matplotlib code that plots the C-alpha trace (Angstrom):
import matplotlib.pyplot as plt

x = [0.0, 1.3, 2.2, 0.1, 2.3, 1.4, 0.4, 3.5, 1.6, 0.0, 1.6, -1.9, -2.3, -5.8, -4.5, -6.1, -5.3, -8.0, -6.6, -4.0, -3.0, -3.0, -5.5, -5.5, -9.1, -7.8, -6.2, -7.4, -3.9, -3.4, 0.1, 2.1, 4.8, 7.3, 6.9, 7.2, 10.6, 11.7, 10.5, 12.6, 15.7, 14.6, 14.5, 18.1, 19.0, 20.3, 21.5, 20.3, 22.7, 21.6, 24.7, 23.9, 24.3, 25.7, 25.9, 28.9, 29.1, 30.0, 27.6, 27.2, 23.9, 23.0, 20.4, 19.8, 17.4, 15.3, 15.0, 11.4, 10.8, 13.9, 15.6, 18.5, 19.3, 21.6, 23.6, 24.3, 27.7, 27.6, 29.5, 27.7, 29.8, 28.7, 25.2, 22.9, 20.3, 16.7, 13.9, 12.7, 15.1, 14.3, 15.7, 19.0, 19.8, 22.8, 24.2, 24.8, 26.2, 25.4, 21.7, 20.3, 18.5, 16.7, 17.5, 15.8, 18.3, 17.1, 19.0, 22.3, 25.2, 28.0]
y = [0.0, 3.4, 5.9, 9.1, 12.1, 14.7, 18.2, 20.3, 23.5, 22.5, 19.1, 17.6, 13.8, 13.8, 14.2, 12.1, 11.6, 12.9, 11.4, 14.0, 15.8, 15.2, 17.4, 18.5, 19.0, 20.9, 23.8, 23.1, 22.9, 20.9, 19.5, 17.0, 15.3, 15.2, 19.0, 19.6, 17.9, 20.1, 23.2, 22.2, 22.2, 25.6, 27.1, 28.3, 32.0, 33.3, 36.8, 38.8, 36.8, 33.4, 32.7, 30.8, 32.8, 31.4, 32.7, 35.1, 36.0, 39.5, 41.1, 44.4, 46.4, 46.8, 49.6, 52.6, 51.5, 53.7, 52.2, 52.2, 54.1, 56.2, 58.8, 56.4, 55.5, 52.5, 53.6, 51.4, 49.7, 49.5, 46.4, 44.4, 41.9, 38.9, 38.4, 36.0, 33.9, 34.0, 31.5, 33.3, 32.5, 35.9, 37.9, 38.2, 39.9, 42.2, 45.3, 48.5, 51.5, 49.8, 49.2, 45.7, 45.5, 42.8, 43.1, 41.4, 39.1, 40.5, 43.7, 42.0, 40.4, 38.3]
z = [0.0, -0.9, 1.8, 1.5, 2.4, 4.9, 3.7, 3.2, 4.1, 7.5, 8.1, 8.3, 8.0, 6.4, 2.8, 0.0, -3.7, -6.1, -9.3, -10.2, -7.0, -3.3, -1.4, 2.3, 3.5, 6.6, 4.7, 1.2, -0.2, -3.3, -4.0, -6.0, -3.9, -6.8, -7.3, -3.5, -3.5, -6.4, -4.5, -1.5, -3.7, -5.1, -1.6, -1.8, -1.5, -4.8, -5.8, -8.8, -11.1, -9.7, -7.6, -4.4, -1.2, 2.0, 5.6, 5.9, 2.3, 1.2, -1.4, -3.2, -3.6, -7.3, -6.9, -4.6, -1.9, 0.4, 3.9, 5.1, 8.3, 8.0, 5.8, 5.1, 1.5, 0.7, -2.3, -5.3, -4.9, -1.1, 0.0, 2.7, 4.7, 6.7, 5.5, 7.4, 5.7, 6.9, 6.7, 3.5, 0.7, -0.9, 2.1, 3.9, 7.2, 7.5, 9.2, 7.4, 9.3, 12.6, 11.7, 11.3, 7.9, 5.9, 2.2, -0.8, -2.6, -6.0, -5.2, -4.3, -6.2, -4.9]

ax = plt.figure().add_subplot(projection="3d")
ax.plot(x, y, z, "-o")
ax.set_aspect("equal")
plt.show()
């Protein structure tokens, strides 16, 4: 008997196969287990050029960025050292001028 996978969204055990996709009745999430494993591989932080980012990397800002909630502007070409990856692969945590800031990876290059 085939093992029915848990829902990747809510980890619910009540999933069922409807002929083409698995469905979770708890959160109404539809998924394909093969595609879910491909998404897990795709959850890697990448810069604007597609290079994989790691904790501690040094990156450069490729566009002037206004910081929300302050008058600070991060200028294009600013070198950011020792980035930290977050749970979201599209964001990195770093310090610029003593301020802890979260930057989108689409505005960074290695």
